[in-house]
N, C-alpha and C positions, 0 to 999 in steps of 0.2 A: 293216491289221488285225493281221497277224502280222509282226514285224520282220524275220524271215529269209525271207519269201516274196516272190518276184518273179513276173513274168508268165511268163517262160520260164527254162530252166536258166541260172544265172549262172556265168560262167567262174571266178569266185572260189572255187567249190566244187571245181574240178578237183583241186587238191593233196590234198584230203581223201579222194579215191577211190583213191589210190596203193596202199595196203596191203590192199585188200579182195580181191585176186586174186593170181595168181602173177607170175612174173618178166616174161613178155611184156607183161602188163597194166601192171606198174610201169614198165617202160621206155617204153611209150606215154604214160602219164600224165606221167612226168618230161619227156619231149620236148615235150609239149603245154603243160605248166605253165610252161615257160621262154619261151614265145612271147608276143608282145603280143596283146591282146584282138582286134584286127581281122585277125589272120593267118588265112588260109583254113584252115589246119589246126585252129585253135581253133574256127572257125566250123563246120567239119565235125564236130569232137568234140561241140560243143554240139548240133548237129542230131541226132547219134546219141543223145545223152542225152535230148533232147526226145522222141524216138521211144520210147526204152526206158522213160522215166519217165511217158509219156503226159501231158506238160505241157499239151498243147492241151485236155485235158478237165479240168484242175484248176481248181476254183473257189476264190476266196479264203475262202469260208466252209466249205470241205471239210476233212476230217480230214488229207488230204495237205498242204494249205496250213498247217494248224496245226503240223505237224511241221517245216516249213521246207524250203526247196529242197535244202540240202546233205544233210539227213537223208534226204529222199526219194530223192535221187540215190544215196546210200550204200546204201539198201535195194534200189534197182533193180539196182545192180551186184552186191551181195552175193547177191541172190536170182536172178541170171541163171543159167539152167540150162545154157547152152552153155559151151564152153571159152574160154580166153583168146584162142586163135587165132580163134574165131568173133567175139569182141568186136573184135579188131583188124580182121577182115574187114568188119564192120559200120561201123567207123570209116572204112576206106578207101572203102567205097561212099558214105558220107555226104559225105566230102571230095570225091569225084568229082561228086556232085550239086551241091555248092557251086561247084566249079570250072566246071561246065557253066552254072550260073546266072550266074556272074560273067562268063563269056565270051559270054553272050547279049546281045541288044539290049534286054532287059527291065529291066536294072538302072539305076535312076535315078542321075544324076551325084552327088548328095550321098551316096548309099550307097557308090558306087564310091570316093569320096574317103576313106572310113573304112576301107576294106579294104586289107590288105597281102598281096600275093601272095607265095608262097614262091619262093625262088630256084631 
């Protein structure tokens, strides 16, 4: 229905978030944007953004969907009331959640083949 809307936060929006906060945030975005889509850090960042933007409650016929995912993500980051340090902490927690899932026996083989673990 809307050309910029997807089911969950798309990693293609990550670079657009760079200049919305301070230096710590920009450094994080730069490091994540340089990684391939399947990297666990990108997955952790996406998980954080899915939580911050409430992607799981977005319907394709909603106002948020009409804005598009990148605009919604920008609004979520710009409107975040905490500090850059808090955002970085949330990213680290989301990355740990991704790592725990990837280390579990629950991950299907086809999904495991798509994921690149950090060195």
